[in-house]
N, C-alpha and C positions, 0 to 999 in steps of 0.2 A: 652575505645577503644573496638569496636565491633569485634567479632570473624569473620573470613573469611567464607562467605556463602558456599564456595566450600567444606570446611571442615565439616560444619554443615550437609549438605545434601549429602555428598559423598556416604553414604550407599544406597541412592535411585537413584543415577544417572544412573546406569547400569540396572535398573529394566525394564522389558518389559512394553510397553504402554498397558493400558487396552483397549480391544475391546469388544463392546457390542454384545451379542448374539441375541438380539431382533432387533436392528437397524443397517442397513448396514452402512459401512464407507462412510462418506460424502466426495465428491471430493473437491479439493482445490478451484475450480471454484465456487461451491455452497457455500463453507464456506466464500469466499470473497464477494459473493453477499449479505450476511447478513449485511455486513458493508458498502455497497454502499450507496451513498446519495439518498435520496428520495425527491420528490417534495411535500413539505408540503402545498404549495399553488397551487394546480393544477388549470390550467386555468388562472393564474395570468398574465403570459406573453402574452397570447392571448388577455386578457382584456386590458393590457397596449398598445399593438399593435393596437387594434381596436380604442382605445381612441386617439391615435396619428394619425390615418388615417384622411386625410383631405377630405372634400367634398366641392363641388362648390355651389354657390348660383344661383338660377334661376333668369334670368334677365326678366324684364318686357318689353314687346314690346310696341312701340309707335303705335298710331292709323294708321299711314301710313304704318308701317311694317305689321300690321295685315291685312290691305287692300291688300297689295301685296300678302301675303300668301293666302288670301281668293280668290283673282283673279286667282292665279295659280291652286288652288284646284278646282275652278269652271271649268277651262279649262280641268283639268285632269278628273274630273267627267264626263264631256261631252264626252271625248274620250272613257272612259270606257263604258258609256251607248250606244255608237255607235259600241261597239264590239272591241275596241282597247285594247291593253295591253302595256301601256306606262311604260318605265323603269324610275324610279325616284331616286333622292338622297334627303334624308331628314336629317336635323340636328334637334335633339330633346333632351329635358331634361328628364333624367330618375331619379326619386327620389330614394334616398338611403333607403333601407329597415330597417336599424338600427339606422341611425342618421338623423338629419335635414340636408337638402341640398340634393345634388346628383351630377350627372355628365352629361355632354353633350356627345351624341353619334352621329355618322354618320351612317345611314343605307341606303343601296341601295337595290333595288329589283323591281320586276314586280308588278305593282299595279293591284289588283283584284277589289277593290271597294273603293269608298269614301262614307262611311256610315255616312250620315248627322244626322241620328237618334241617333246613339251611339257616334257620334262625333269622329270617328276614321278613319284612313287609314288602309285598309286591304290588305296585300300582299300575293302573291302566295308563297308557301313553295318552297324550293330549288328544290325539285323533282317534282314540278308541282301539288302537292296535295293542295287542297284549304284551309288547316288548317294552313296557314302561320301566320306570326306575324302581330300584329296590333299596331298602334301608335296613341296616343290621339292627336287630332288636337290642343288642347290648349297647348300642350308641344312642338309644332313645332316652331322653330325659323327661319328655312330656308327650302324651298322646291323648287326643280327644276327638270325639265325633262332632262334625259340624251340623 
């Protein structure tokens, strides 16, 4: 049978606790932070979330759908060349930067130019400055004037 620890250490129970002269006393908050869990795999949750994110597939347009879009773009280009500023709505595919696939977006704005060389629609920026967004014509699935 073991002896009672209270009897064994009774001579040191009431002794003052040692305080270092070199190092200041650490707060309970700082002491507890030493035992806080840490992320051994930093970025793992972000990686899992990114992998779970779904992307859409770009659909292929039929020749008749391409002809309709081409006809509308020709009309819009004519209006712009005559000094018009048509407001249009465009449904277009935006490829994902990180994964294969992407998503379809709807963009509206005032058309600045139909650039047949760069194959893009160029829009005025919101504040009227000419550095607005541009959309690749090949990514367009629907376009109409508002």
